[in-house]
LOBA-225044 format. One line per 3 residues: number of its first residue (from 1); for each residue x, y, z of N, C-alpha, C, O, CB. Coordinates in steps of 0.05 Angstrom, whole numbers. Glycine has a CB too. Example, Ala and Ser with C-alpha at 12.3 -4.5 7.8 and 13.67 -1.06 7.14 Angstrom:
// LOBA-225044
1	264:-114:156:246:-90:156:264:-66:156:285:-66:169:226:-89:181 ~ 257:-45:142:273:-21:143:258:1:157:268:23:161:282:-12:114
// end
This chain:
// LOBA-225044
1	2175:2356:2278:2160:2351:2254:2147:2376:2245:2159:2391:2229:2140:2328:2258 ~ 2123:2383:2254:2110:2408:2247:2092:2405:2223:2072:2420:2221:2130:2428:2241 ~ 2097:2387:2205:2081:2385:2181:2058:2366:2184:2043:2362:2165:2098:2376:2158
4	2053:2355:2208:2031:2337:2211:2004:2351:2208:1984:2338:2202:2032:2324:2239 ~ 2003:2378:2212:1978:2393:2210:1972:2401:2181:1950:2411:2176:1979:2418:2228 ~ 1991:2398:2163:1987:2405:2135:1972:2383:2121:1971:2360:2130:2014:2412:2122
7	1962:2390:2097:1949:2369:2080:1971:2351:2069:1991:2360:2059:1933:2383:2057 ~ 1966:2325:2071:1985:2305:2061:1970:2279:2056:1947:2276:2063:2008:2301:2081 ~ 1983:2261:2043:1971:2236:2036:1969:2217:2060:1985:2219:2078:1986:2222:2013
10	1949:2200:2059:1946:2179:2079:1960:2154:2070:1967:2151:2046:1916:2174:2086 ~ 1963:2136:2088:1974:2109:2082:2002:2111:2070:2008:2099:2049:1955:2094:2064 ~ 2019:2126:2083:2047:2130:2073:2065:2112:2090:2062:2110:2114:2056:2160:2075
13	2084:2100:2077:2106:2086:2090:2130:2104:2091:2141:2110:2069:2112:2057:2077 ~ 2138:2112:2114:2160:2131:2117:2184:2117:2132:2181:2108:2154:2151:2156:2133 ~ 2206:2117:2118:2230:2105:2130:2249:2127:2140:2260:2142:2124:2244:2087:2111
16	2252:2128:2166:2269:2149:2178:2297:2139:2185:2312:2153:2199:2256:2160:2202 ~ 2303:2114:2176:2329:2103:2183:2332:2100:2213:2313:2090:2226:2352:2121:2173 ~ 2354:2107:2224:2359:2105:2253:2354:2131:2267:2361:2134:2291:2388:2096:2258
19	2341:2150:2253:2335:2176:2267:2316:2171:2290:2300:2153:2290:2323:2196:2246 ~ 2318:2188:2310:2302:2186:2334:2287:2212:2338:2294:2233:2328:2319:2179:2359 ~ 2265:2211:2354:2249:2234:2360:2247:2237:2390:2251:2218:2405:2221:2232:2347
22	2241:2262:2399:2237:2266:2428:2212:2283:2433:2194:2274:2447:2262:2278:2441 ~ 2211:2307:2422:2189:2325:2428:2165:2322:2410:2144:2333:2415:2199:2354:2426 ~ 2168:2307:2388:2147:2306:2368:2129:2281:2371:2115:2274:2352:2159:2306:2341
25	2128:2269:2394:2112:2245:2397:2082:2249:2391:2070:2232:2377:2115:2234:2425 ~ 2069:2271:2401:2041:2274:2395:2036:2277:2365:2016:2267:2354:2030:2299:2409 ~ 2053:2292:2351:2050:2296:2322:2055:2269:2307:2040:2263:2288:2070:2317:2312
28	2074:2254:2316:2079:2228:2304:2055:2210:2307:2048:2195:2289:2105:2215:2317 ~ 2043:2211:2331:2019:2194:2336:1996:2202:2318:1981:2184:2309:2011:2197:2365 ~ 1993:2227:2312:1972:2236:2293:1976:2223:2266:1957:2212:2254:1971:2267:2291
31	2001:2224:2256:2006:2213:2230:2001:2183:2230:1991:2172:2210:2035:2218:2222 ~ 2008:2169:2251:2005:2140:2252:1976:2132:2257:1965:2115:2242:2022:2128:2275 ~ 1962:2145:2276:1936:2136:2284:1913:2148:2268:1892:2134:2264:1931:2142:2313
34	1916:2172:2258:1894:2185:2243:1898:2183:2213:1879:2180:2197:1891:2214:2251 ~ 1923:2184:2204:1929:2184:2176:1941:2157:2166:1948:2154:2142:1948:2206:2169 ~ 1943:2138:2184:1951:2111:2177:1979:2110:2165:1984:2093:2147:1931:2099:2158
37	1997:2126:2175:2025:2125:2166:2039:2101:2179:2032:2094:2202:2040:2151:2171 ~ 2057:2089:2165:2075:2069:2177:2102:2082:2179:2115:2086:2158:2075:2042:2160 ~ 2111:2088:2203:2136:2101:2207:2157:2082:2219:2152:2071:2240:2133:2126:2225
40	2179:2079:2205:2200:2062:2215:2224:2080:2220:2235:2093:2202:2208:2039:2194 ~ 2232:2081:2246:2255:2098:2253:2269:2085:2277:2264:2062:2284:2245:2127:2260 ~ 2286:2101:2289:2302:2091:2312:2287:2092:2338:2298:2085:2359:2327:2106:2314
43	2262:2102:2338:2246:2103:2363:2251:2129:2378:2265:2147:2370:2252:2080:2380 ~ 2239:2130:2402:2241:2153:2419:2267:2154:2433:2277:2133:2443:2217:2154:2439 ~ 2279:2177:2434:2304:2181:2450:2296:2194:2476:2280:2213:2477:2324:2199:2434
46	2307:2183:2497:2301:2194:2524:2325:2211:2532:2347:2201:2537:2296:2172:2545 ~ 2321:2237:2534:2342:2256:2540:2341:2263:2570:2320:2269:2580:2339:2282:2523 ~ 2363:2260:2583:2363:2266:2612:2358:2295:2618:2367:2313:2603:2389:2257:2625
49	2344:2301:2639:2339:2328:2649:2343:2327:2679:2334:2309:2693:2310:2338:2641 ~ 2356:2348:2690:2359:2349:2719:2332:2349:2733:2312:2358:2722:2375:2375:2726 ~ 2332:2338:2757:2308:2338:2773:2313:2358:2796:2334:2358:2808:2301:2310:2784
52	2293:2374:2802:2295:2393:2824:2271:2391:2842:2249:2384:2833:2298:2422:2813 ~ 2275:2396:2867:2253:2397:2886:2240:2424:2885:2252:2444:2876:2263:2391:2915 ~ 2214:2426:2893:2201:2452:2895:2217:2470:2914:2228:2460:2934:2172:2449:2905
55	2218:2495:2908:2233:2514:2924:2215:2536:2935:2198:2546:2920:2256:2527:2908 ~ 2217:2542:2961:2203:2564:2973:2224:2584:2983:2240:2577:3000:2184:2555:2995 ~ 2224:2608:2973:2242:2629:2982:2226:2654:2986:2209:2661:2970:2265:2633:2961
58	2232:2669:3008:2215:2692:3015:2221:2716:2998:2202:2730:2990:2219:2699:3043 ~ 2246:2723:2992:2252:2748:2978:2261:2743:2950:2251:2756:2931:2272:2763:2993 ~ 2280:2725:2946:2290:2720:2919:2302:2692:2918:2310:2680:2938:2311:2741:2911
61	2304:2682:2893:2317:2656:2889:2334:2659:2863:2324:2668:2843:2296:2633:2886 ~ 2358:2650:2865:2376:2651:2842:2377:2623:2829:2383:2604:2842:2405:2660:2850 ~ 2370:2622:2803:2369:2596:2790:2397:2584:2789:2416:2596:2779:2357:2599:2761
64	2399:2559:2798:2426:2546:2798:2433:2535:2770:2416:2532:2752:2426:2523:2818 ~ 2458:2529:2766:2468:2516:2742:2454:2489:2739:2449:2476:2759:2499:2513:2742 ~ 2450:2480:2714:2439:2454:2709:2459:2438:2694:2474:2448:2677:2412:2456:2693
67	2460:2412:2699:2477:2394:2683:2464:2387:2657:2476:2388:2636:2485:2369:2699 ~ 2437:2381:2659:2421:2374:2636:2396:2390:2637:2381:2388:2656:2416:2344:2635 ~ 2390:2405:2616:2365:2419:2614:2367:2449:2614:2389:2461:2618:2347:2411:2637
70	2344:2462:2609:2342:2491:2608:2316:2499:2621:2296:2484:2620:2342:2501:2578 ~ 2316:2522:2634:2292:2532:2647:2274:2546:2627:2283:2561:2610:2300:2552:2670 ~ 2248:2540:2629:2227:2554:2613:2204:2560:2630:2198:2547:2650:2219:2536:2588
73	2189:2581:2623:2165:2588:2637:2141:2572:2629:2120:2573:2642:2159:2618:2634 ~ 2142:2558:2606:2120:2542:2596:2129:2513:2592:2152:2508:2590:2109:2553:2570 ~ 2109:2495:2591:2116:2467:2587:2126:2461:2559:2120:2476:2540:2091:2449:2593
76	2141:2440:2556:2150:2431:2530:2168:2452:2516:2167:2455:2492:2127:2426:2512 ~ 2185:2465:2532:2204:2485:2521:2190:2508:2508:2198:2518:2487:2223:2472:2501 ~ 2168:2518:2521:2153:2541:2511:2156:2564:2531:2167:2560:2553:2123:2534:2506
79	2146:2586:2524:2148:2609:2542:2175:2622:2540:2190:2619:2520:2141:2601:2570 ~ 2182:2636:2561:2208:2649:2562:2230:2631:2573:2225:2616:2593:2206:2674:2580 ~ 2253:2631:2560:2275:2615:2570:2290:2632:2590:2297:2655:2586:2294:2607:2546
82	2296:2620:2613:2311:2633:2634:2339:2620:2636:2342:2597:2627:2297:2631:2661 ~ 2357:2634:2648:2385:2625:2649:2393:2620:2678:2383:2633:2696:2404:2645:2636 ~ 2412:2602:2683:2424:2600:2710:2435:2627:2718:2447:2641:2702:2446:2578:2710
85	2430:2634:2742:2439:2661:2752:2416:2681:2752:2418:2702:2765:2462:2670:2736 ~ 2395:2676:2736:2372:2694:2736:2360:2695:2764:2359:2674:2778:2351:2686:2715 ~ 2351:2718:2773:2340:2722:2799:2309:2721:2797:2297:2737:2782:2349:2748:2812
88	2297:2704:2812:2267:2702:2814:2258:2717:2838:2267:2711:2860:2258:2671:2814 ~ 2240:2736:2834:2231:2753:2857:2201:2751:2862:2190:2765:2879:2238:2782:2852 ~ 2187:2734:2846:2158:2731:2850:2151:2702:2846:2167:2686:2835:2142:2749:2831
91	2127:2694:2854:2119:2666:2851:2120:2659:2821:2108:2672:2804:2090:2662:2862 ~ 2134:2638:2815:2138:2629:2788:2138:2599:2786:2148:2585:2804:2166:2640:2777 ~ 2126:2589:2765:2126:2560:2760:2143:2556:2736:2137:2565:2714:2097:2548:2755
94	2165:2541:2739:2184:2537:2717:2184:2507:2709:2177:2490:2724:2212:2545:2725 ~ 2192:2503:2684:2195:2476:2673:2223:2471:2664:2236:2489:2653:2175:2472:2649 ~ 2234:2448:2669:2260:2440:2659:2256:2423:2635:2243:2403:2635:2276:2425:2681
97	2268:2432:2613:2266:2418:2587:2293:2416:2575:2312:2430:2581:2246:2433:2568 ~ 2295:2397:2556:2320:2393:2542:2316:2397:2513:2335:2394:2498:2332:2365:2548
// end
């Protein structure tokens, strides 16, 4: 979305058809709960992401291939995007996002 922080009218009825959302849930909630929008859409889509266990490696760790998802240094697909095959040589906290 992105435009929830801009000035806009309250009490809007917005028809999104069968479109779905995934990352914009907090922004959608602002429009519904603070600005009294009525949003009709296809609802939230749940996108699969690989699950990984915590890893402890002494010298280096090579990021494995993922079936679903991408490595990021920040939550919610923020920070630096890393690729499978990248070598990790220091303590790092990574997030898997889709």
